[in-house]
TORMAR-14038 format. One line per field, with one value per residue (C-alpha): x, z, y; residue number from 1. Coordinates in nm, 4 decimals. Layout:
BEGIN
xx	[X | ...]
zz	[Z | ...]
yy	[Y | ...]
resi	[NUM | ...]
! end
This chain:
BEGIN
xx	[12.7459 | 12.7601 | 13.0924 | 13.2407 | 13.4282 | 13.5603 | 13.5426 | 13.5612 | 13.6040 | 13.5464 | 13.7245 | 13.6033 | 13.2402 | 13.2205 | 13.5959 | 13.7625 | 13.7560 | 14.0112 | 13.9942 | 14.0684 | 14.1085 | 13.9413 | 13.7432 | 13.6154 | 13.2417 | 13.1444 | 12.7911 | 12.8185 | 12.9630 | 13.3018 | 13.5935 | 13.7063 | 13.4171 | 13.2829 | 13.4310 | 13.5530 | 13.3395 | 13.3718 | 13.1394 | 13.0771 | 13.1605 | 12.8081 | 12.8613 | 12.6373 | 12.7832 | 12.9335 | 12.9242 | 12.9644 | 12.6082 | 12.7395 | 13.1107 | 13.1732 | 13.5499 | 13.5529 | 13.5561 | 13.9102 | 14.0432 | 14.2377 | 14.2505 | 14.4979 | 14.5235 | 14.8167 | 14.8563 | 14.8353 | 14.7671 | 14.4951 | 14.6495 | 14.4528 | 14.5800 | 14.4400 | 14.6070 | 14.9543 | 14.8985 | 14.9038 | 14.7826 | 14.8685 | 14.6599 | 14.6245 | 14.4168 | 14.1837 | 14.1161 | 14.0144 | 14.0716 | 14.0237 | 13.7578 | 13.4121 | 13.1517 | 12.7956 | 12.7612 | 12.4560 | 12.4190 | 12.0654 | 11.8284 | 12.1057 | 12.2946 | 12.5883 | 12.9147 | 13.2408 | 13.6045 | 13.7571 | 14.0978 | 14.1904 | 14.5124 | 14.3076 | 14.0890 | 14.2861 | 14.3624 | 14.0099 | 13.8591 | 14.0797 | 13.9814 | 13.6093 | 13.5965 | 13.4073 | 13.5077 | 13.5079 | 13.6249 | 13.7216 | 13.5672 | 13.5989 | 13.3335 | 13.4943 | 13.4123 | 13.1953 | 12.9551 | 12.6653 | 12.4450 | 12.1156 | 11.9804 | 11.6759 | 11.4895 | 11.1467 | 11.2674 | 11.5563 | 11.5543 | 11.6130 | 11.9850 | 12.0884 | 12.3729 | 12.5656 | 12.8769 | 12.8545 | 12.7146 | 12.3898 | 12.1549 | 12.2712 | 12.5941 | 12.6781 | 12.5907 | 12.5988 | 12.5864 | 12.6062 | 12.7925 | 12.4797 | 12.2837 | 12.5639 | 12.5937 | 12.2208 | 12.2315 | 12.5349 | 12.3587 | 12.0641 | 12.2834 | 12.4995 | 12.8127 | 13.0476 | 12.9623 | 13.1794 | 13.0861 | 13.2870 | 13.0216 | 12.7750 | 13.0168 | 12.9315 | 13.1155 | 13.0573 | 13.0438 | 12.9292 | 12.9643 | 12.6054 | 12.4876 | 12.1161 | 12.0349 | 11.8792 | 11.8565 | 11.9503 | 11.6047 | 11.4705 | 11.7271 | 11.5975 | 11.8581 | 12.1953 | 12.5299 | 12.8642 | 13.1442 | 13.1021 | 12.8763 | 12.4968 | 12.3053 | 11.9531 | 11.8680 | 11.5933 | 11.5574 | 11.7029 | 11.9134 | 11.7498 | 12.0052 | 12.0887 | 12.2895 | 12.6199 | 12.5924 | 12.6098 | 12.9584 | 13.2405 | 13.4771 | 13.7789 | 13.7162 | 13.4550 | 13.2391 | 12.8634 | 12.6370 | 12.2838 | 12.3555 | 12.2793 | 11.9770 | 11.8170 | 11.8220 | 11.7422 | 11.4267 | 11.3034 | 11.2961 | 11.3947 | 11.1632 | 10.9033 | 10.7982 | 10.9271 | 11.2882 | 11.5246 | 11.6965 | 12.0280 | 12.2021 | 12.0777 | 12.1404 | 12.2606 | 12.2648 | 12.4956 | 12.3274 | 12.6589 | 13.0167 | 13.3257 | 13.5368 | 13.4602 | 13.7102 | 13.7217 | 13.6102 | 13.3675 | 13.0470 | 12.7156 | 12.4255 | 12.0655 | 11.9027 | 11.5633 | 11.4062 | 11.1217]
zz	[9.3659 | 9.4879 | 9.6270 | 9.7655 | 9.4865 | 9.6891 | 10.0302 | 10.0962 | 10.4044 | 10.4050 | 10.7149 | 10.6736 | 10.5737 | 10.2107 | 10.1492 | 9.9332 | 10.0499 | 10.0941 | 9.9255 | 10.1751 | 10.1433 | 10.4764 | 10.7307 | 11.0818 | 11.1281 | 11.4374 | 11.5524 | 11.3886 | 11.0604 | 10.9195 | 11.1431 | 11.0811 | 10.8443 | 10.8766 | 11.2239 | 11.1200 | 10.9790 | 10.8594 | 11.0338 | 11.0173 | 11.3116 | 11.4433 | 11.4405 | 11.1410 | 10.9044 | 10.5676 | 10.2743 | 9.8980 | 9.8742 | 9.9654 | 9.8855 | 9.6038 | 9.6334 | 9.9462 | 9.7182 | 9.6175 | 9.9737 | 9.9858 | 10.3084 | 10.4466 | 10.7738 | 10.9426 | 11.2968 | 11.4668 | 11.2041 | 10.9775 | 10.6796 | 10.4565 | 10.1210 | 9.8918 | 9.5950 | 9.7135 | 10.0766 | 10.3427 | 10.7022 | 10.9466 | 11.2610 | 11.5456 | 11.4216 | 11.7211 | 11.9981 | 12.3512 | 12.4911 | 12.3605 | 12.3310 | 12.2798 | 12.0776 | 11.9869 | 11.6175 | 11.3987 | 11.1213 | 10.9834 | 11.2782 | 11.5172 | 11.7599 | 11.9323 | 12.1008 | 11.9052 | 11.9712 | 11.7584 | 11.5925 | 11.6764 | 11.4739 | 11.1594 | 11.1760 | 10.9432 | 10.6914 | 10.6680 | 10.6458 | 10.3464 | 10.1774 | 10.2502 | 10.1460 | 10.4634 | 10.8306 | 10.9329 | 11.1883 | 11.1714 | 11.4426 | 11.5552 | 11.7023 | 12.0076 | 12.1172 | 12.4087 | 12.1827 | 12.0269 | 11.7540 | 11.7125 | 11.3710 | 11.3435 | 11.0625 | 11.1376 | 11.0129 | 11.2593 | 11.5592 | 11.9159 | 11.9799 | 11.6150 | 11.6018 | 11.3223 | 11.2726 | 11.0884 | 10.7824 | 10.6511 | 10.7870 | 10.8338 | 10.9293 | 10.5971 | 10.2312 | 9.9781 | 9.5993 | 9.3226 | 8.9926 | 8.8088 | 8.9189 | 8.8140 | 8.4772 | 8.4114 | 8.5116 | 8.2905 | 8.0030 | 8.0379 | 8.0765 | 7.7865 | 7.9640 | 8.2353 | 8.5820 | 8.8071 | 9.1527 | 9.3443 | 9.3216 | 9.5083 | 9.8031 | 9.8993 | 10.1721 | 10.0125 | 9.6400 | 9.5421 | 9.2065 | 9.1142 | 8.7535 | 8.8252 | 8.8307 | 9.1573 | 9.3029 | 9.6321 | 9.6450 | 9.7610 | 10.0312 | 10.3869 | 10.5803 | 10.4496 | 10.5559 | 10.4196 | 10.5357 | 10.9125 | 10.9590 | 10.9321 | 10.8408 | 10.8137 | 10.5006 | 10.6311 | 10.3209 | 9.9896 | 9.9772 | 9.8452 | 9.6508 | 9.6531 | 9.4537 | 9.5877 | 9.3271 | 9.0505 | 9.1604 | 8.9510 | 9.2175 | 8.9911 | 8.9283 | 9.1732 | 8.8809 | 8.9166 | 8.6384 | 8.5992 | 8.6029 | 8.7463 | 8.9110 | 8.5784 | 8.4536 | 8.7894 | 8.7984 | 8.4820 | 8.6322 | 9.0017 | 9.1443 | 9.4124 | 9.7378 | 9.5957 | 9.5842 | 9.3547 | 9.4774 | 9.4282 | 9.6630 | 9.9995 | 10.3598 | 10.6014 | 10.9800 | 11.1334 | 11.3591 | 11.4406 | 11.4415 | 11.2714 | 10.9634 | 10.5944 | 10.3234 | 9.9497 | 9.8021 | 10.0846 | 9.9752 | 10.0218 | 10.1207 | 10.1223 | 10.4444 | 10.3932 | 10.0865 | 10.0418]
yy	[11.2525 | 11.6128 | 11.7311 | 12.0507 | 12.2269 | 12.5209 | 12.6888 | 13.0626 | 13.2779 | 13.6549 | 13.7868 | 14.1470 | 14.1946 | 14.3191 | 14.2900 | 14.0253 | 13.6648 | 13.3892 | 13.0488 | 12.7704 | 12.3965 | 12.3258 | 12.5235 | 12.4665 | 12.5146 | 12.7136 | 12.8034 | 13.1472 | 13.0164 | 12.9222 | 13.0140 | 13.3760 | 13.4480 | 13.8049 | 13.8510 | 14.1979 | 14.4787 | 14.8377 | 15.0825 | 15.4550 | 15.6759 | 15.6170 | 15.2391 | 15.1610 | 14.9016 | 14.9946 | 14.7511 | 14.7395 | 14.8671 | 15.2133 | 15.1740 | 14.9200 | 14.9773 | 14.7600 | 14.4544 | 14.5552 | 14.5302 | 14.2029 | 14.0074 | 13.7556 | 13.5656 | 13.3996 | 13.2672 | 13.6045 | 13.8714 | 14.0037 | 14.1827 | 14.4187 | 14.5479 | 14.8163 | 14.9888 | 14.8997 | 14.9987 | 14.7285 | 14.7281 | 14.4479 | 14.4081 | 14.1569 | 13.8647 | 13.8683 | 14.1155 | 14.0235 | 14.3719 | 14.7213 | 14.9892 | 14.8419 | 15.0247 | 14.9363 | 14.8570 | 14.8082 | 14.5516 | 14.5368 | 14.4816 | 14.3780 | 14.5970 | 14.4297 | 14.5211 | 14.5019 | 14.5866 | 14.8596 | 14.8257 | 15.1851 | 15.1654 | 15.1002 | 15.4107 | 15.6381 | 15.3610 | 15.2231 | 15.5734 | 15.6497 | 15.3236 | 15.3537 | 15.7175 | 15.8134 | 15.8457 | 15.4803 | 15.2273 | 14.8616 | 14.6460 | 14.2846 | 14.0535 | 13.8903 | 13.5380 | 13.6523 | 13.8459 | 13.6574 | 13.8016 | 13.6196 | 13.5267 | 13.7516 | 13.5724 | 13.4321 | 13.0930 | 13.0770 | 12.8453 | 12.9644 | 12.9835 | 13.0342 | 13.2868 | 13.4546 | 13.6657 | 14.0006 | 13.8159 | 13.9595 | 13.6967 | 13.3382 | 13.1591 | 12.9887 | 13.0474 | 12.7621 | 12.7939 | 12.5362 | 12.5249 | 12.4131 | 12.7186 | 12.9522 | 12.7786 | 12.8220 | 13.1882 | 13.2550 | 13.0781 | 13.3142 | 13.6236 | 13.5016 | 13.6210 | 13.4943 | 13.6187 | 13.4056 | 13.2861 | 13.5465 | 13.8194 | 13.5944 | 13.5578 | 13.1974 | 13.0090 | 12.6685 | 12.5964 | 12.2490 | 12.0758 | 11.9892 | 11.9760 | 12.0270 | 12.4009 | 12.5165 | 12.1683 | 12.3349 | 12.4960 | 12.1601 | 12.0839 | 12.1249 | 11.9264 | 11.8155 | 11.6789 | 11.7931 | 11.5691 | 11.5381 | 11.8435 | 11.8594 | 12.1730 | 12.3088 | 12.5066 | 12.7379 | 12.9559 | 13.0621 | 13.3772 | 13.6924 | 13.8946 | 14.2633 | 14.5166 | 14.3770 | 14.1002 | 14.3633 | 14.4761 | 14.3324 | 14.1961 | 14.2510 | 14.6220 | 14.7497 | 14.8675 | 14.8229 | 14.6958 | 14.5574 | 14.1857 | 13.9393 | 14.1034 | 14.1951 | 13.8361 | 13.6770 | 13.8889 | 13.7147 | 13.3650 | 13.3720 | 13.6378 | 13.5777 | 13.7463 | 14.0770 | 13.9518 | 13.7627 | 13.4471 | 13.2715 | 13.0221 | 12.8937 | 12.9898 | 12.7231 | 12.6902 | 12.4275 | 12.1728 | 12.0052 | 12.1317 | 11.9963 | 12.0591 | 12.0974 | 12.0106 | 12.0557 | 11.7243 | 11.6416 | 11.4716 | 11.6507 | 11.4255 | 11.5474 | 11.4288 | 11.5894 | 11.7451 | 11.9872]
resi	[1 | 2 | 3 | 4 | 5 | 6 | 7 | 8 | 9 | 10 | 11 | 12 | 13 | 14 | 15 | 16 | 17 | 18 | 19 | 20 | 21 | 22 | 23 | 24 | 25 | 26 | 27 | 28 | 29 | 30 | 31 | 32 | 33 | 34 | 35 | 36 | 37 | 38 | 39 | 40 | 41 | 42 | 43 | 44 | 45 | 46 | 47 | 48 | 49 | 50 | 51 | 52 | 53 | 54 | 55 | 56 | 57 | 58 | 59 | 60 | 61 | 62 | 63 | 64 | 65 | 66 | 67 | 68 | 69 | 70 | 71 | 72 | 73 | 74 | 75 | 76 | 77 | 78 | 79 | 80 | 81 | 82 | 83 | 84 | 85 | 86 | 87 | 88 | 89 | 90 | 91 | 92 | 93 | 94 | 95 | 96 | 97 | 98 | 99 | 100 | 101 | 102 | 103 | 104 | 105 | 106 | 107 | 108 | 109 | 110 | 111 | 112 | 113 | 114 | 115 | 116 | 117 | 118 | 119 | 120 | 121 | 122 | 123 | 124 | 125 | 126 | 127 | 128 | 129 | 130 | 131 | 132 | 133 | 134 | 135 | 136 | 137 | 138 | 139 | 140 | 141 | 142 | 143 | 144 | 145 | 146 | 147 | 148 | 149 | 150 | 151 | 152 | 153 | 154 | 155 | 156 | 157 | 158 | 159 | 160 | 161 | 162 | 163 | 164 | 165 | 166 | 167 | 168 | 169 | 170 | 171 | 172 | 173 | 174 | 175 | 176 | 177 | 178 | 179 | 180 | 181 | 182 | 183 | 184 | 185 | 186 | 187 | 188 | 189 | 190 | 191 | 192 | 193 | 194 | 195 | 196 | 197 | 198 | 199 | 200 | 201 | 202 | 203 | 204 | 205 | 206 | 207 | 208 | 209 | 210 | 211 | 212 | 213 | 214 | 215 | 216 | 217 | 218 | 219 | 220 | 221 | 222 | 223 | 224 | 225 | 226 | 227 | 228 | 229 | 230 | 231 | 232 | 233 | 234 | 235 | 236 | 237 | 238 | 239 | 240 | 241 | 242 | 243 | 244 | 245 | 246 | 247 | 248 | 249 | 250 | 251 | 252 | 253 | 254 | 255 | 256 | 257 | 258 | 259 | 260 | 261 | 262 | 263 | 264]
! end
């Protein structure tokens, strides 16, 4: 039996995540996941690809606040914004409106090392999934491509065996981690149910240099991309974990059973 081992929400794109025991699934992903994002003054997104130190920014959420912490400095902001200055922001091929947390500008610029802004995706803004395998109406937060990312313990164990070193799951930034002994069994899942929610799995996740950043230090290395390229490379990319799109809404909980509804 495959069960959910852990759930993770990343409030600010490319910053540290939060482990949660349960999470509500919305059309654009898990509630509060990647609803905030760091952008340059021109509105283009900033991630660990350019500024690895962002992984060291800790995030916390309570009923009405988002709190960011970095090297002993803390910034508390309203959890959600309905009003405020709207700017157009760019994340990959998407350009959407977002609300700027003006009070965060100086703090986030100092952390990012470049003039930067912190923006929030309000409820009335929808960003379409741009992949060719998406269905009409699929939407996503500020995540790279799809609403939810799932990884398995068996796949990580096989990768760590080949690397001959611990990597940890954190660097892969999944929302859902499932306990499954069979390495890369998720490659063959096309439709699945986790607890009360059903998902499509339109494609595996192609991985970038963010996975080479040590989330504990911000230092960049060569793994896991070097090893993944020896056995998980096709279509000019390397692959680890699978992207999910919710077909129904509801809640996920640690311990929920995963059922494969349709295989490859």
